[in-house]
C-alpha positions in Angstrom: -15.2 23.4 18.1 -13.2 21.9 15.5 -10.5 24.1 14.1 -10.6 25.1 10.3 -7.2 23.4 10.1 -8.7 20.1 11.2 -11.8 20.3 9.3 -9.8 20.9 5.8 -8.2 17.5 6.5 -9.8 15.1 4.1 -10.1 11.4 5.3 -7.6 8.8 4.1 -9.9 6.7 2.0 -7.7 3.5 1.9 -8.0 3.3 5.6 -11.6 3.9 5.5 -11.8 0.9 3.0 -9.7 -1.2 5.4 -12.1 -0.4 8.2 -15.1 -1.7 6.2 -13.1 -4.7 4.8 -12.3 -5.7 8.3 -16.0 -5.9 9.4 -16.6 -8.2 6.3 -16.0 -11.9 6.2 -13.7 -13.5 3.7 -12.0 -10.2 2.3 -8.8 -10.2 0.1 -6.9 -7.0 1.1 -5.5 -5.1 -1.9 -6.4 -1.5 -0.5 -3.2 -0.8 1.7 0.5 -0.9 1.2 1.3 -3.3 4.1 4.1 -5.5 3.1 3.4 -9.1 3.9 7.1 -9.8 4.6 8.7 -10.0 8.1 11.4 -7.9 8.8 14.9 -9.2 8.6 15.6 -11.7 11.4 18.6 -9.7 12.7 16.5 -6.5 12.9 14.1 -8.2 15.4 17.0 -9.7 17.4 18.6 -6.3 17.7 15.5 -4.7 18.8 15.1 -7.3 21.6 18.8 -7.1 22.6 18.4 -3.3 22.7 15.2 -3.4 25.0 17.1 -5.8 27.2 19.9 -3.7 27.4 17.7 -0.8 28.8 17.6 1.3 25.8 14.2 2.8 26.4 15.0 6.4 27.3 14.9 9.5 25.3 17.8 10.2 22.6 18.6 13.3 20.9 15.7 14.7 18.8 17.7 14.3 15.5 18.4 10.8 16.3 21.3 8.5 17.6 24.6 9.1 16.0 25.3 5.6 15.1 21.9 5.4 13.1 22.7 8.8 11.5 26.0 7.7 10.3 24.6 4.3 9.2 22.1 6.5 7.1 24.8 8.5 5.7 26.7 5.3 4.6 23.7 3.9 2.9 23.8 7.0 0.5 27.5 6.5 -0.3 27.1 2.7 -0.8 23.9 3.0 -2.9 24.2 6.1 -4.8 27.9 7.3 -4.4 26.6 10.4 -2.6 28.7 12.0 0.2 26.1 13.0 3.0 27.1 14.7 6.2 25.5 12.8 9.1 24.9 16.0 10.6 22.1 16.6 7.9 20.3 13.5 8.7 17.3 13.8 11.1 15.7 10.5 12.3 11.8 10.6 12.5 9.3 8.6 14.0 8.1 7.4 10.5 8.4 9.1 7.2 5.0 10.9 7.8 6.4 13.1 10.7 9.1 13.7 8.4 7.0 15.4 5.8 5.2 17.2 8.6 8.5 18.6 9.8 9.6 19.6 6.2 6.2 21.5 5.6 6.4 23.1 8.9 10.1 24.2 8.2 9.4 25.5 4.8 5.9 26.7 4.1 4.3 29.8 5.7 0.5 30.4 5.5 -0.4 31.4 1.8 2.7 29.9 0.4 2.2 27.3 -2.5 3.4 23.6 -2.6 3.4 22.1 -6.1 2.7 18.4 -6.3 1.7 15.8 -9.0 -1.7 14.7 -9.7 -1.9 11.5 -9.0 -0.2 11.8 -5.5 0.0 10.2 -2.2 -3.4 10.6 -0.7 -2.0 12.5 2.4 0.2 15.1 0.6 -2.5 17.7 0.3 -3.3 17.4 3.8 0.1 17.9 5.3 0.4 21.2 3.1 -3.0 22.6 4.4 -2.3 21.7 7.9 0.6 24.4 8.0 -1.5 26.9 6.1 -0.2 26.1 2.7 -1.8 26.1 -0.7 -1.6 23.2 -3.2 -1.1 23.3 -6.8 -0.9 20.4 -9.0 0.8 19.0 -12.0 -1.5 16.6 -14.1 0.2 13.5 -15.0 -0.8 11.3 -17.9 -0.9 7.4 -18.3 0.7 8.0 -21.9 3.7 9.1 -20.1 3.6 6.2 -17.6 2.5 8.8 -14.9 6.0 10.2 -15.0 6.2 13.9 -14.3 7.5 16.3 -16.9 9.7 19.1 -15.7 7.9 21.4 -18.1 4.5 20.6 -16.5 6.0 21.5 -12.9 7.3 24.8 -14.7 3.8 25.6 -15.7 2.3 25.3 -12.3 4.9 27.2 -10.3 4.1 30.8 -9.3 5.8 33.5 -7.3 4.5 32.1 -4.1 5.9 28.6 -4.7 8.0 27.4 -1.8 8.4 23.8 -2.2 8.2 20.9 -5.1 6.8 17.8 -3.7 6.9 14.3 -5.4 7.7 10.8 -4.7 9.6 8.0 -6.8 8.9 5.2 -7.0 5.2 6.9 -6.6 2.2 5.9 -4.7 -0.1 5.2 -6.2 1.1 5.0 -9.9 4.4 3.1 -9.4 6.1 5.6 -11.8 10.0 6.1 -11.2 11.5 9.5 -12.1 14.6 9.6 -14.1 17.7 11.5 -13.3 17.3 14.0 -16.0 13.9 14.9 -14.6 15.1 15.4 -11.0 18.0 17.3 -12.1 15.5 19.8 -14.1 13.4 19.9 -10.9 16.3 20.8 -8.9 17.3 23.7 -11.6 13.5 24.9 -11.6 13.5 25.0 -7.8 16.7 26.8 -7.6 15.5 29.6 -10.0 12.3 30.1 -8.0 14.0 30.0 -4.5 12.0 26.9 -3.6 12.8 23.6 -2.3 12.4 20.2 -3.7 10.9 17.7 -1.2 11.3 14.1 -2.5 9.8 11.2 -0.9 11.9 8.2 -1.6 10.4 5.8 0.9 9.8 3.2 -1.9 13.5 3.3 -3.1 14.8 -0.3 -3.3 11.5 -1.5 -4.8 11.9 -0.6 -8.7 11.6 -3.3 -11.3 12.3 -1.7 -14.7 14.2 1.6 -14.0 17.1 2.9 -12.4 16.7 4.8 -9.2 18.3 8.1 -8.4 18.0 10.0 -5.3 17.7 13.9 -5.8 20.7 14.1 -3.6 22.8 13.4 -6.6 21.9 16.6 -8.1 21.7 19.1 -5.2 22.3 19.5 -1.3 19.5 22.0 -1.1 16.6 19.5 -1.2 14.8 17.4 1.4 14.7 13.9 1.1 12.1 11.7 3.1 12.7 7.9 3.7 12.2 5.4 6.1 12.3 1.7 7.1 8.7 0.7 6.5 8.5 -0.4 2.8 11.7 -2.0 1.9 12.4 -3.5 5.2 8.7 -4.3 6.3 8.7 -2.4 9.4 5.6 -0.4 9.1 4.6 -0.6 12.6 7.9 0.2 14.1 7.5 3.8 12.9 11.1 4.9 12.0 12.1 7.1 9.2 14.6 9.8 8.5 15.1 13.1 6.5 18.1 14.4 5.0 17.9 18.4 4.9 19.8 21.2 3.3 22.6 22.5 5.7 20.6 25.7 6.3 17.5 23.9 7.6 19.2 21.4 10.0 18.8 23.7 13.1 15.0 24.6 12.1 14.0 21.0 11.4 15.9 20.0 14.8 13.9 22.4 16.9 10.7 21.4 15.4 11.5 17.6 16.0 12.2 18.6 19.6 8.8 20.1 20.4 6.5 18.1 18.1 8.0 14.5 18.4 10.8 14.5 21.0 12.5 11.5 19.3 12.1 8.2 17.5 12.0 5.2 19.8 15.6 4.4 21.3 15.6 0.6 20.7 13.9 1.0 17.3 16.7 3.1 16.0 19.3 0.5 17.0 17.1 -2.0 15.0 17.2 0.8 11.9 21.1 0.4 12.1 20.8 -3.5 11.7 18.2 -3.0 8.9 20.7 -1.0 6.8 23.3 -3.7 7.5 20.9 -6.3 5.6 22.5 -8.2 2.8 21.4 -7.0 -0.6 20.4 -10.3 -1.7 17.5 -10.3 0.5 15.9 -7.0 -0.9 16.7 -8.6 -4.5 14.7 -11.6 -3.6 11.8 -9.4 -2.1 11.7 -7.1 -5.3 11.6 -9.9 -7.8 8.6 -11.4 -5.6 6.8 -8.0 -6.1 7.7 -8.1 -9.7 6.0 -11.4 -10.2 2.8 -10.3 -8.3 2.8 -7.0 -10.5 2.7 -9.0 -13.5 -0.1 -11.2 -12.3 -2.4 -8.0 -11.9 -1.2 -6.0 -14.9 -2.4 -9.2 -17.1 -5.6 -9.5 -15.2 -6.3 -5.8 -15.5 -5.6 -6.0 -19.3 -7.9 -9.1 -19.6 -10.7 -7.2 -17.7 -10.6 -4.2 -20.2 -9.4 -2.0 -17.5 -5.8 -1.3 -18.7 -4.5 2.0 -17.7 -2.0 2.0 -20.6 1.2 1.6 -18.5 3.0 -0.7 -16.4 4.3 0.3 -12.7 8.1 0.4 -12.7 8.3 0.4 -8.8 6.6 0.5 -5.5 3.6 -2.1 -5.2 0.6 -0.3 -6.7 -1.3 -0.5 -9.9 -4.0 2.0 -11.1 -6.8 0.3 -13.1 -9.1 2.3 -15.4 -12.7 1.7 -14.3 -14.4 4.4 -16.3 -16.2 2.0 -18.6 -17.8 0.2 -15.7 -21.3 1.4 -14.3 -20.8 4.2 -11.7 -17.9 6.0 -10.6 -14.8 4.5 -8.9 -16.4 4.4 -5.5 -19.4 2.3 -6.9 -17.1 0.0 -8.3 -14.9 -0.3 -5.3 -18.0 -1.0 -3.2 -19.2 -3.7 -5.9 -15.8 -5.6 -5.6 -15.8 -5.6 -1.8 -19.5 -6.3 -1.5 -19.9 -8.8 -4.3 -16.4 -10.4 -4.5 -14.8 -9.7 -1.3 -11.9 -8.0 -2.9 -11.0 -4.6 -1.1 -9.4 -1.8 -3.3 -9.0 2.0 -3.0 -10.9 4.6 -5.1 -8.5 6.6 -6.9 -10.1 10.0 -5.7 -8.1 9.7 -2.6 -5.0 10.3 -4.9 -6.3 13.3 -6.9 -8.5 14.4 -9.7 -6.5 12.8 -12.3 -7.1 9.4 -10.5 -10.8 9.8 -9.9 -11.8 7.3 -12.7 -9.2 4.7 -11.5 -9.0 2.1 -8.5 -5.7 1.4 -6.8 -4.8 -2.3 -6.5 -1.9 -3.0 -4.0 0.2 -6.1 -4.6 1.9 -6.1 -1.2 0.1 -9.3 -0.4 1.0 -12.9 -1.3 0.5 -14.2 -5.0 -2.0 -17.0 -4.0 -4.3 -14.2 -2.4 -3.9 -12.0 -5.6 -4.8 -15.1 -7.9 -7.8 -15.7 -5.7 -8.8 -12.0 -6.1 -8.3 -12.2 -9.8 -10.6 -15.3 -10.0 -13.3 -13.7 -8.1 -13.0 -10.5 -10.2 -13.0 -12.6 -13.4 -16.4 -14.1 -12.1 -17.8 -10.8 -11.1 -17.0 -8.8 -14.2 -18.2 -11.4 -16.5 -21.7 -10.4 -15.1 -21.4 -6.7 -15.5 -22.7 -4.8 -18.5 -20.7 -2.1 -19.9 
């Protein structure tokens, strides 16, 4: 018999679309956030060297000291923030970090406030530990950036965490420093903990990035190597946790995950030593791809009224097309061979949208635009 906990977990629609698309010939994949860049060459070399050196045994659950020190140095170098390496916990990907955060903070019946739209899996992480989700509706008129006042309206006496990401999936919105500071103050007043997913940091185009650690030590930060270093399959992430949460998170990590892969942790040190010029070039490439899609969506009459400031996603408003977003996604896949994700994956406020990922090369994006140009010219509105 399936547990109620498992039954409450909804499917990840982007992966469902990917599975269908993989069974279809000649499909352009704009549904998943899979960078098309290779990891830095030195990262691959370091992993191979570490394997050959025999680094295949367990490490401490919280990660190898040299990687934790490198992560702490990253915050000093990038944001001017002093992070004690003892507060860093290395995880086998950022998703396990989110599970650890929810397990450490949330008891059954406790509430977690998150934005809507939100990353598709966030509510499931809350529910799997017995928590309850409350949402903050975001508006395209605000560029889908959250307002602290809206978080305040959604909070109650049982709120234990405020969960958000910046740059955001699926909107590409970037939170400014004033908003992060205000959320920190709200959380402190409510005896709640900010949990901020910063895994798309380094991929912002029109906004300055701030880590929540600039404003407090009493927050959980989630980050990793998948997005900026194109290391999705390497499964390596990290958390920075408040001093009082370190032991609890470490005990959970010991029991749930043992540790992140040894030799991959060595590769993580090399990744953090990557010259910034490489990421600058990748970021500009993403900007060019974004602009292609922003212009195309406007030409199609699907303009959502904002331009993404970071990550590599764009929401397109398909409310004027026949059917719902699922129908439109099916039409795009079946008639044009273009795979996109229905917005319902990301919350009620995104239900009338499709999410386009531009984590693929510009030629493929141009071909997708051409196909959808032809298809939408035949669709009555």
